[in-house]
SEKOLSE-238801 format. One line per 10 residues: number of its first residue (from 1); their letters; for each residue x negated, y negated, z of N, C-alpha, C. Coordinates in Angstrom, 2 decimals. Layout:
NUM> A> X/Y/Z/X/Y/Z/X/Y/Z ~ ...
//
This chain:
1> MVQPFTVVLV> -91.86/-89.03/162.81/-92.98/-89.97/162.72/-93.38/-90.44/164.12 ~ -94.68/-90.40/164.42/-95.18/-90.81/165.72/-95.23/-92.32/165.81 ~ -94.63/-92.86/166.88/-94.64/-94.30/167.07/-96.02/-94.76/167.56 ~ -96.56/-95.85/167.01/-97.86/-96.35/167.46/-97.77/-96.89/168.88 ~ -98.87/-96.79/169.62/-98.88/-97.37/170.96/-100.29/-97.86/171.31 ~ -100.33/-98.76/172.29/-101.59/-99.38/172.69/-102.06/-98.82/174.03 ~ -103.38/-98.80/174.22/-103.97/-98.19/175.42/-105.06/-99.09/175.98 ~ -105.14/-99.13/177.32/-106.26/-99.75/178.02/-107.00/-98.65/178.77 ~ -108.33/-98.65/178.69/-109.17/-97.66/179.35/-109.74/-98.25/180.64 ~ -109.59/-97.54/181.75/-110.14/-98.01/183.03/-110.97/-96.89/183.64
11> DDDSGSRRRY> -112.30/-97.07/183.63/-113.21/-96.05/184.15/-114.54/-96.72/184.45 ~ -115.12/-96.42/185.62/-116.39/-97.06/185.98/-117.58/-96.48/185.23 ~ -117.39/-95.34/184.57/-118.47/-94.71/183.82/-118.42/-95.15/182.35 ~ -119.42/-95.93/181.94/-119.40/-96.48/180.58/-119.48/-95.37/179.53 ~ -120.18/-94.27/179.85/-120.26/-93.16/178.91/-118.89/-92.54/178.67 ~ -118.10/-92.40/179.74/-116.75/-91.84/179.60/-115.89/-92.77/178.75 ~ -115.96/-94.08/179.04/-115.17/-95.02/178.24/-115.57/-94.95/176.77 ~ -116.84/-94.82/176.51/-117.30/-94.75/175.12/-116.74/-93.50/174.43 ~ -116.77/-92.36/175.12/-116.23/-91.12/174.54/-114.74/-91.26/174.25 ~ -113.99/-91.79/175.23/-112.55/-91.94/175.03/-112.26/-92.91/173.88
21> RTMLTGVPHI> -113.01/-94.01/173.85/-112.81/-95.01/172.81/-113.07/-94.41/171.43 ~ -114.16/-93.66/171.31/-114.51/-93.05/170.02/-113.44/-92.05/169.60 ~ -113.00/-91.23/170.55/-112.00/-90.22/170.24/-110.66/-90.83/169.89 ~ -110.18/-91.77/170.72/-108.85/-92.33/170.52/-108.79/-93.27/169.33 ~ -109.91/-93.91/169.00/-109.93/-94.80/167.84/-109.67/-94.02/166.56 ~ -109.99/-92.73/166.58/-109.75/-91.90/165.40/-108.33/-91.40/165.27 ~ -107.47/-91.73/166.25/-106.06/-91.31/166.18/-105.26/-92.46/165.58 ~ -104.63/-92.26/164.41/-104.01/-93.37/163.67/-102.99/-94.19/164.47 ~ -102.22/-93.56/165.36/-101.14/-94.28/166.03/-101.56/-94.87/167.38 ~ -102.86/-94.75/167.75/-103.34/-95.29/169.02/-104.29/-96.45/168.78
31> TIIGEASNGR> -104.07/-97.55/169.50/-104.96/-98.71/169.41/-105.47/-99.06/170.80 ~ -106.78/-99.08/170.97/-107.39/-99.48/172.24/-107.44/-101.01/172.28 ~ -106.83/-101.62/173.27/-106.78/-103.08/173.32/-107.51/-103.67/174.52 ~ -108.22/-102.82/175.30/-108.96/-103.35/176.42/-109.61/-102.27/177.25 ~ -110.63/-102.66/178.04/-111.33/-101.74/178.92/-111.66/-102.45/180.22 ~ -111.82/-101.65/181.28/-112.24/-102.19/182.57/-113.05/-101.14/183.30 ~ -113.94/-101.58/184.19/-114.83/-100.66/184.89/-114.45/-100.46/186.36 ~ -113.35/-101.05/186.79/-112.85/-100.79/188.15/-111.36/-101.09/188.19 ~ -110.72/-100.66/189.28/-109.27/-100.81/189.37/-108.80/-102.24/189.37 ~ -109.54/-103.12/190.06/-109.12/-104.52/190.12/-109.10/-105.14/188.73
41> DGVAIWLKRR> -110.17/-104.93/187.95/-110.21/-105.47/186.60/-109.19/-104.78/185.70 ~ -108.90/-103.49/186.02/-107.88/-102.77/185.26/-106.51/-103.41/185.42 ~ -106.18/-103.80/186.65/-104.91/-104.49/186.89/-104.88/-105.81/186.14 ~ -106.00/-106.54/186.19/-106.06/-107.85/185.54/-105.86/-107.74/184.03 ~ -106.52/-106.76/183.41/-106.38/-106.63/181.96/-105.00/-106.11/181.59 ~ -104.41/-105.27/182.47/-103.04/-104.82/182.20/-102.09/-106.02/182.24 ~ -102.24/-106.89/183.22/-101.39/-108.08/183.31/-101.54/-108.97/182.08 ~ -102.77/-109.05/181.56/-103.04/-109.93/180.42/-102.57/-109.33/179.10 ~ -102.80/-108.02/178.91/-102.54/-107.41/177.61/-101.24/-106.61/177.55 ~ -100.74/-106.15/178.67/-99.51/-105.34/178.76/-99.51/-104.20/177.73
51> PDLVLMDLNM> -100.44/-103.28/177.87/-100.49/-102.13/176.95/-99.31/-101.19/177.19 ~ -99.07/-100.30/176.24/-98.03/-99.29/176.42/-98.46/-98.26/177.46 ~ -99.79/-98.04/177.59/-100.27/-96.99/178.47/-101.66/-97.36/179.00 ~ -101.93/-96.97/180.25/-103.26/-97.13/180.84/-103.83/-95.75/181.12 ~ -105.06/-95.50/180.65/-105.77/-94.27/180.97/-106.71/-94.60/182.13 ~ -106.41/-94.07/183.31/-106.99/-94.55/184.56/-107.82/-93.49/185.29 ~ -109.10/-93.81/185.52/-109.89/-92.99/186.43/-109.39/-93.27/187.86 ~ -109.67/-92.38/188.79/-109.20/-92.57/190.16/-110.29/-93.04/191.10 ~ -111.47/-92.44/191.01/-112.56/-92.77/191.92/-113.43/-93.86/191.31 ~ -113.17/-95.12/191.71/-113.90/-96.26/191.16/-114.24/-97.25/192.26
61> PVMSGEEATR> -115.29/-98.04/192.05/-115.64/-99.07/193.03/-114.65/-100.23/192.99 ~ -114.72/-101.10/193.97/-113.91/-102.32/194.09/-112.45/-102.00/194.39 ~ -111.82/-101.19/193.53/-110.43/-100.77/193.77/-110.22/-99.41/193.11 ~ -109.64/-98.48/193.84/-109.40/-97.13/193.31/-108.32/-97.14/192.24 ~ -108.29/-96.08/191.47/-107.25/-95.94/190.46/-105.87/-95.81/191.06 ~ -105.78/-95.16/192.23/-104.48/-95.04/192.89/-103.93/-96.41/193.27 ~ -104.79/-97.25/193.87/-104.34/-98.57/194.28/-104.01/-99.43/193.07 ~ -104.81/-99.33/192.02/-104.53/-100.09/190.80/-103.19/-99.69/190.22 ~ -102.91/-98.38/190.19/-101.62/-97.89/189.69/-100.48/-98.43/190.53 ~ -100.66/-98.42/191.84/-99.62/-98.92/192.74/-99.35/-100.41/192.48
71> RIHLVDPMAC> -100.39/-101.19/192.28/-100.20/-102.62/192.04/-99.55/-102.89/190.69 ~ -99.90/-102.11/189.70/-99.25/-102.25/188.39/-97.76/-101.97/188.51 ~ -97.40/-100.95/189.29/-95.99/-100.60/189.43/-95.20/-101.59/190.27 ~ -95.89/-102.37/191.08/-95.19/-103.44/191.80/-94.68/-104.49/190.83 ~ -95.39/-104.66/189.72/-94.99/-105.62/188.69/-94.00/-104.98/187.72 ~ -94.31/-103.76/187.31/-93.46/-103.05/186.35/-93.34/-101.59/186.75 ~ -92.24/-101.22/187.43/-92.07/-99.84/187.89/-92.07/-98.82/186.77 ~ -91.82/-99.26/185.53/-91.76/-98.33/184.41/-93.08/-98.25/183.64 ~ -94.12/-98.94/184.12/-95.42/-98.90/183.44/-95.94/-97.46/183.38 ~ -96.60/-97.13/182.27/-97.10/-95.77/182.06/-98.60/-95.72/182.32
81> VVALTQSETA> -98.99/-95.05/183.41/-100.39/-94.89/183.78/-100.69/-93.40/183.86 ~ -101.69/-92.95/183.11/-102.09/-91.55/183.13/-103.47/-91.44/183.76 ~ -103.59/-90.63/184.81/-104.87/-90.42/185.47/-105.73/-89.49/184.64 ~ -107.00/-89.84/184.47/-107.98/-88.98/183.82/-109.21/-88.98/184.71 ~ -109.44/-87.89/185.43/-110.41/-87.90/186.52/-111.06/-86.53/186.66 ~ -112.08/-86.46/187.48/-112.75/-85.18/187.77/-112.13/-84.47/188.96 ~ -111.41/-85.20/189.80/-110.93/-84.64/191.05/-109.65/-83.84/190.88 ~ -109.62/-82.66/191.49/-108.41/-81.85/191.46/-107.99/-81.42/192.86 ~ -108.49/-82.13/193.90/-108.10/-81.79/195.27/-106.64/-82.17/195.50 ~ -106.00/-81.45/196.39/-104.59/-81.70/196.68/-104.38/-83.13/197.18
91> DHVRRAVEAG> -105.33/-83.63/197.98/-105.20/-84.99/198.52/-105.21/-86.02/197.41 ~ -106.14/-85.90/196.46/-106.19/-86.85/195.35/-104.94/-86.75/194.48 ~ -104.49/-85.52/194.24/-103.30/-85.33/193.41/-102.10/-85.98/194.07 ~ -101.93/-85.74/195.36/-100.78/-86.32/196.05/-100.83/-87.85/196.03 ~ -101.99/-88.43/196.31/-102.10/-89.88/196.33/-101.81/-90.47/194.95 ~ -102.28/-89.81/193.91/-102.05/-90.30/192.55/-100.57/-90.22/192.19 ~ -99.95/-89.10/192.55/-98.52/-88.93/192.25/-97.71/-89.95/193.04 ~ -98.05/-90.16/194.29/-97.32/-91.14/195.11/-97.51/-92.56/194.58 ~ -98.66/-92.81/193.95/-98.88/-94.13/193.34/-98.05/-94.30/192.09 ~ -97.65/-93.18/191.47/-96.75/-93.26/190.32/-97.35/-92.93/188.98
101> VAGYLLKATP> -98.45/-92.13/188.94/-99.02/-91.80/187.64/-98.01/-91.00/186.81 ~ -98.06/-91.21/185.50/-97.15/-90.52/184.58/-97.78/-89.26/184.03 ~ -98.98/-88.94/184.47/-99.68/-87.75/184.03/-100.99/-87.65/184.79 ~ -101.55/-86.43/184.86/-102.79/-86.24/185.61/-103.62/-85.24/184.82 ~ -104.67/-85.75/184.17/-105.54/-84.92/183.35/-106.94/-84.89/183.94 ~ -107.60/-83.74/183.81/-108.98/-83.63/184.25/-109.91/-84.01/183.10 ~ -111.09/-84.53/183.45/-112.03/-84.97/182.42/-112.55/-83.81/181.58 ~ -112.36/-82.58/182.07/-112.75/-81.41/181.29/-111.74/-81.09/180.19 ~ -110.63/-81.81/180.16/-109.62/-81.60/179.12/-110.25/-81.82/177.74 ~ -110.07/-80.89/176.80/-110.61/-81.08/175.45/-110.13/-82.40/174.86
111> MQEIGAALGD> -111.05/-83.12/174.23/-110.74/-84.44/173.69/-109.53/-84.42/172.77 ~ -109.40/-83.36/171.96/-108.30/-83.33/171.00/-106.94/-83.23/171.68 ~ -106.93/-82.79/172.95/-105.67/-82.65/173.67/-105.24/-83.95/174.36 ~ -106.21/-84.83/174.61/-105.89/-86.04/175.37/-104.93/-86.95/174.61 ~ -105.20/-87.18/173.31/-104.33/-88.05/172.52/-102.89/-87.57/172.52 ~ -102.70/-86.25/172.34/-101.34/-85.69/172.35/-100.70/-85.85/173.73 ~ -101.51/-85.69/174.80/-100.98/-85.82/176.16/-100.49/-87.23/176.43 ~ -101.19/-88.23/175.90/-100.77/-89.61/176.10/-99.42/-89.87/175.43 ~ -99.26/-89.34/174.23/-97.97/-89.47/173.56/-96.86/-88.78/174.34 ~ -97.17/-87.61/174.93/-96.19/-86.89/175.75/-95.76/-87.75/176.94
121> ALNGWMPLSA> -96.71/-88.42/177.58/-96.40/-89.26/178.74/-95.43/-90.37/178.37 ~ -95.64/-90.96/177.22/-94.76/-92.05/176.77/-93.39/-91.53/176.34 ~ -93.31/-90.24/176.03/-92.04/-89.66/175.56/-91.27/-88.93/176.66 ~ -91.65/-89.16/177.92/-90.85/-88.61/179.01/-91.36/-87.32/179.61 ~ -92.47/-86.77/179.10/-93.09/-85.63/179.74/-94.06/-86.14/180.79 ~ -94.58/-85.23/181.63/-95.65/-85.59/182.55/-96.80/-84.63/182.29 ~ -97.74/-85.00/181.40/-98.84/-84.08/181.08/-99.71/-83.81/182.29 ~ -99.99/-82.54/182.53/-100.80/-82.13/183.69/-101.77/-81.05/183.25 ~ -103.03/-81.19/183.65/-103.98/-80.10/183.43/-103.55/-78.90/184.26 ~ -103.88/-77.70/183.80/-103.41/-76.48/184.47/-103.72/-76.44/185.96
131> PIRVRIAELL> -104.94/-76.78/186.42/-105.20/-76.75/187.88/-104.33/-77.74/188.64 ~ -103.93/-78.83/188.00/-103.10/-79.83/188.67/-101.68/-79.30/188.85 ~ -101.18/-78.53/187.89/-99.86/-77.90/188.05/-99.85/-77.02/189.30 ~ -100.95/-76.30/189.53/-101.06/-75.44/190.71/-101.02/-76.30/191.98 ~ -101.76/-77.39/192.00/-101.79/-78.27/193.17/-100.40/-78.84/193.45 ~ -99.70/-79.26/192.41/-98.38/-79.84/192.60/-97.39/-78.79/193.11 ~ -97.48/-77.58/192.58/-96.63/-76.51/193.09/-96.89/-76.28/194.57 ~ -98.17/-76.32/194.97/-98.51/-76.15/196.39/-97.93/-77.28/197.23 ~ -98.01/-78.51/196.70/-97.48/-79.66/197.44/-95.97/-79.53/197.62 ~ -95.29/-79.09/196.58/-93.83/-78.95/196.68/-93.46/-77.85/197.66
141> RAGTPVATNS> -94.19/-76.75/197.62/-93.89/-75.65/198.54/-94.19/-76.03/199.99 ~ -95.16/-76.94/200.16/-95.57/-77.33/201.51/-94.78/-78.51/202.04 ~ -93.82/-79.01/201.26/-93.05/-80.17/201.69/-92.38/-79.91/203.03 ~ -92.42/-80.90/203.90/-91.80/-80.78/205.23/-90.59/-81.70/205.30 ~ -89.39/-81.15/205.11/-88.19/-82.00/205.12/-88.01/-82.72/206.45 ~ -87.56/-83.95/206.39/-87.24/-84.69/207.61/-85.78/-84.41/207.96 ~ -85.41/-84.71/209.18/-84.03/-84.48/209.59/-83.10/-85.40/208.81 ~ -81.99/-84.84/208.35/-81.04/-85.64/207.60/-80.36/-86.64/208.52 ~ -80.24/-87.90/208.04/-79.50/-88.90/208.80/-78.86/-89.86/207.83 ~ -78.04/-90.77/208.33/-77.24/-91.64/207.46/-78.09/-92.61/206.66
151> SLPCLTPRET> -79.36/-92.81/207.05/-80.19/-93.76/206.33/-80.82/-93.15/205.08 ~ -80.73/-91.82/204.94/-81.33/-91.16/203.79/-80.46/-91.35/202.55 ~ -81.08/-91.47/201.38/-80.29/-91.58/200.15/-79.54/-90.28/199.90 ~ -78.43/-90.37/199.20/-77.62/-89.20/198.89/-77.61/-89.00/197.38 ~ -77.94/-87.79/196.92/-77.93/-87.50/195.50/-76.51/-87.14/195.05 ~ -76.11/-87.68/193.91/-74.83/-87.29/193.32/-74.99/-85.91/192.70 ~ -73.89/-85.22/192.41/-74.00/-83.90/191.77/-74.79/-83.95/190.46 ~ -74.59/-85.00/189.66/-75.32/-85.11/188.40/-76.80/-85.34/188.65 ~ -77.14/-86.17/189.65/-78.55/-86.40/189.97/-79.21/-85.12/190.44 ~ -78.47/-84.30/191.19/-79.00/-83.01/191.63/-79.28/-82.12/190.42
161> EVVRCLVKGL> -78.40/-82.15/189.42/-78.63/-81.37/188.21/-79.88/-81.86/187.47 ~ -80.07/-83.17/187.43/-81.26/-83.73/186.76/-82.52/-83.30/187.50 ~ -82.50/-83.34/188.83/-83.65/-82.90/189.62/-83.94/-81.43/189.34 ~ -82.91/-80.62/189.25/-83.08/-79.20/188.96/-83.78/-79.01/187.60 ~ -83.44/-79.86/186.65/-84.09/-79.81/185.33/-85.54/-80.25/185.42 ~ -85.83/-81.24/186.28/-87.21/-81.67/186.47/-88.05/-80.53/187.05 ~ -87.47/-79.76/187.95/-88.16/-78.62/188.53/-88.55/-77.63/187.43 ~ -87.70/-77.50/186.42/-87.99/-76.60/185.29/-89.04/-77.16/184.35 ~ -89.40/-78.44/184.54/-90.40/-79.05/183.68/-89.85/-79.55/182.36 ~ -88.54/-79.78/182.29/-87.94/-80.22/181.03/-88.23/-81.69/180.74
171> SNRGIARELS> -88.37/-82.01/179.47/-88.53/-83.40/179.04/-87.16/-84.08/179.06 ~ -87.13/-85.38/178.75/-85.85/-86.08/178.67/-84.94/-85.41/177.65 ~ -85.51/-85.04/176.51/-84.71/-84.37/175.47/-84.21/-83.02/175.95 ~ -85.09/-82.30/176.67/-84.69/-80.99/177.19/-83.58/-81.11/178.23 ~ -83.67/-82.13/179.08/-82.61/-82.36/180.08/-81.30/-82.70/179.38 ~ -81.38/-83.52/178.34/-80.18/-83.90/177.59/-79.49/-82.66/177.01 ~ -80.28/-81.75/176.45/-79.71/-80.52/175.89/-79.13/-79.63/176.98 ~ -79.87/-79.52/178.08/-79.44/-78.65/179.18/-78.11/-79.11/179.77 ~ -77.94/-80.43/179.89/-76.76/-80.97/180.56/-75.73/-81.56/179.59 ~ -75.98/-81.39/178.28/-75.08/-81.92/177.25/-74.86/-83.42/177.41
181> LAEGTVRQHL> -75.97/-84.14/177.54/-75.94/-85.58/177.69/-76.75/-86.24/176.58 ~ -76.53/-87.54/176.38/-77.38/-88.30/175.49/-78.70/-88.60/176.20 ~ -79.78/-88.72/175.43/-81.08/-89.01/176.05/-81.04/-90.34/176.82 ~ -80.28/-91.30/176.30/-80.16/-92.58/176.98/-79.53/-92.42/178.35 ~ -78.55/-91.51/178.45/-77.91/-91.25/179.74/-78.88/-90.60/180.70 ~ -79.70/-89.69/180.19/-80.73/-89.05/181.03/-81.68/-90.11/181.58 ~ -82.11/-91.03/180.72/-83.01/-92.08/181.17/-82.36/-92.94/182.25 ~ -81.05/-93.17/182.13/-80.34/-93.94/183.15/-80.32/-93.20/184.48 ~ -80.06/-91.89/184.43/-80.07/-91.10/185.67/-81.45/-91.10/186.30 ~ -82.50/-90.97/185.48/-83.87/-90.98/186.01/-84.20/-92.34/186.61
191> ARLSAKLDAH> -83.73/-93.40/185.98/-83.98/-94.75/186.50/-83.29/-94.93/187.84 ~ -82.06/-94.41/187.97/-81.35/-94.52/189.24/-82.03/-93.69/190.33 ~ -82.50/-92.49/189.95/-83.23/-91.67/190.91/-84.51/-92.37/191.36 ~ -85.21/-92.97/190.41/-86.45/-93.68/190.73/-86.19/-94.82/191.70 ~ -85.13/-95.59/191.44/-84.81/-96.71/192.31/-84.35/-96.23/193.69 ~ -83.53/-95.20/193.71/-82.99/-94.68/194.97/-84.09/-94.10/195.86 ~ -85.10/-93.48/195.22/-86.14/-92.78/195.97/-87.45/-93.55/196.03 ~ -87.47/-94.74/195.43/-88.70/-95.52/195.33/-89.80/-94.67/194.71 ~ -89.49/-94.05/193.59/-90.41/-93.15/192.89/-90.67/-93.68/191.49 ~ -91.89/-93.44/190.98/-92.27/-93.98/189.69/-92.66/-92.92/188.67
201> SRVQILLRVT> -92.46/-91.65/188.99/-92.78/-90.59/188.03/-91.89/-89.40/188.33 ~ -91.89/-88.45/187.41/-91.05/-87.27/187.56/-91.48/-86.43/188.76 ~ -92.79/-86.19/188.90/-93.27/-85.40/190.03/-93.07/-86.16/191.34 ~ -93.21/-87.47/191.29/-92.99/-88.27/192.50/-91.54/-88.13/192.96 ~ -90.60/-88.06/192.04/-89.21/-87.82/192.39/-89.08/-86.48/193.12 ~ -89.74/-85.45/192.58/-89.66/-84.13/193.20/-90.27/-84.12/194.61 ~ -91.40/-84.80/194.76/-92.00/-84.87/196.10/-91.10/-85.61/197.08 ~ -90.47/-86.68/196.62/-89.58/-87.47/197.50/-88.39/-86.63/197.96 ~ -87.72/-85.96/197.01/-86.53/-85.21/197.40/-86.89/-84.03/198.29 ~ -88.09/-83.47/198.09/-88.54/-82.37/198.96/-88.85/-82.88/200.35
211> DLGLFDTSHQ> -89.63/-83.96/200.43/-90.02/-84.50/201.74/-88.81/-84.97/202.54 ~ -87.80/-85.50/201.85/-86.62/-86.00/202.55/-85.60/-84.91/202.84 ~ -85.88/-83.70/202.37/-84.95/-82.61/202.62/-83.68/-82.70/201.80 ~ -83.72/-83.42/200.67/-82.53/-83.59/199.84/-82.37/-82.47/198.82 ~ -83.44/-81.70/198.62/-83.41/-80.67/197.58/-84.53/-79.68/197.88 ~ -84.23/-78.40/197.82/-85.23/-77.38/198.12/-85.86/-76.90/196.83 ~ -87.10/-77.32/196.56/-87.80/-76.89/195.35/-88.73/-75.71/195.62 ~ -88.86/-75.28/196.85/-89.90/-74.32/197.21/-89.77/-72.99/196.49 ~ -88.54/-72.56/196.23/-88.35/-71.27/195.59/-88.16/-71.40/194.09 ~ -88.27/-72.64/193.58/-87.99/-72.85/192.16/-89.22/-73.29/191.38
221> V> -90.34/-73.52/192.04/-91.54/-74.01/191.37/-92.40/-72.85/190.93
//
């Protein structure tokens, strides 16, 4: 049984918000509880309503979606924000991932797929449109490790195994099966990795460990 969840829509284009609202309102387990037309108002309505998930455009006036996501995560590092945007440039993808988005979908994504993708984000997956997977693979391959020193975090053997599973694209349940762990234990390991690396999403963890030279993902993506 699918658990119900609440959503806030943040997009400066009223036509886009109307389409998303119409589509998502028809999904029994999704309830739209607020909308905003820029990142600043998106943060404000998130603080007021505390939805389970925010569907966030990136290119908006007043405050960008990346900055709004970053500010939301300063309050709640586990908040679930999914980017839904037209941009697929490597720069936008990297900034969104570094801000901590839990998914990155293009506006060309078929409407029927968006509802399922939001549920996936809440269940430990990171939904990504196909072109975005390519961009992220490029970012991981292009990672420039820094010199190792005593100030860098150190991954435990189990954390390294979890990162290896993230590289494979496994969900929390898939990681649990792969490593013979309970899902709760997997979530604990991911939470520790997030805190250790100051990361707020699965891909952000991968970018951090690559940039810091803690794990080589270049030949595994």
